[in-house]
C-alpha positions, 0 to 999 in steps of 0.5 A: 398294270402288266408292265408295272407288275413286271418291274416290280418283280424284276426290282424285287429279284435284283433287291433280293440278289443284292441282299443275298449277295451282302448276307454271303459276304458278311457271313464269309467275313465273320466265318474268317474272323470267328476261326481266327479267334478260335484258333489264335486268340482263345487257345493262347489266353487259355493256355497262358502260364497263369491262366485257368486250367483247361478241360475237354470232353468228347461225347458220342451221344447218339451212334445208332442204327435205325429200323423204319422198314425202308432205308434203315438210316445210321444216325449220329449226334456228337459233341466236343469242347475245350476250355475253362469254367467260363470259356469254351469252344464247342464242336457239334455234329449230327446227321444221318446216312441211308444204309445204302449210302444213297442219301446223307443229311449232315450238320456241324457247328463251331461254337464259342460259349460263355458262362452267364449264370449257374448251369447256363451259357450262351453260345455264338458261332457257325453251323454248316449244312450238307445234304446229298440225294441226287445232288449235293447241297450246302449252306452256312448259318450264323448261331446264337444260342443258349445251353443249360439246365433248369430244376428237375435236370431238364436240359434246354438248348434254344438256338437262333439260325440266320443263313448266308441268304438271310433265312431265319430259323429256330430250334428247341431241344429238351433232354431229360435223364431218369436214373432208375439205378445208378447205371440204368438210365432213361433218357427222353428227349423233344426237339422242334424246328421252326422257320420264318422263310421257305427253303424248298431245297432243304425241305424247309417250310414257313412256320413249324417244321417238325417235331421229334420225340425220342426215348432211349434206355441205356445201361452205363458199364462205365461212365465212358461206355453205355450202350442203349436201345430205344424208339423215335417218332418224327412228324413233319407239318404244314408246308414242310410236310408237303415239301418232304412229300414231294421230295421222297 
């Protein structure tokens, strides 16, 4: 019984290593293919003489100092895209860094999107994570997501992620802008993350991981400049909560 269980354990680790190596090779190949598509094919088509007009956007949606009575982190959330009405390239980045720069958690996504319905587009691409505390850890993901607007101007962003090790996770973000006046706007937001596998080094547990709620009040002096104040609440659940307590 003991020898059989050890053999099965050894075989399982061997299969897991082979599976992880295969996923990493596939991920690296798709990274190269996607970057070549992004840099060469898409811009050349978009900028052709008789091609559609090309637009662009750079938006810093969040740039804030958060007071929590401990490390008082700095947060950012930026979005940029270039393209036309049907096809676009997106760059998204978000993260936080402690005020003393002792810890950092950052994420960046490079995506291709295609309009599939009014106000809805499908997005595919790559995501990279960086976590730095006592040591620096990185990982990559393939991304499949949607971004669009439902009635009453709620913006939905569901996304599926598959890491280079084959770990599967999901995210849902919902935001809503309430126009108090033409310049004073209250933005509410909610975000939740789920995972099918545990990834302890990144504080990820199986199942529901966390829920973040936010409310920000901004005043648009101009469309390009809108300072704001707000509050946010984040709660971790189940395995993720235990992992984060252990790491803190």
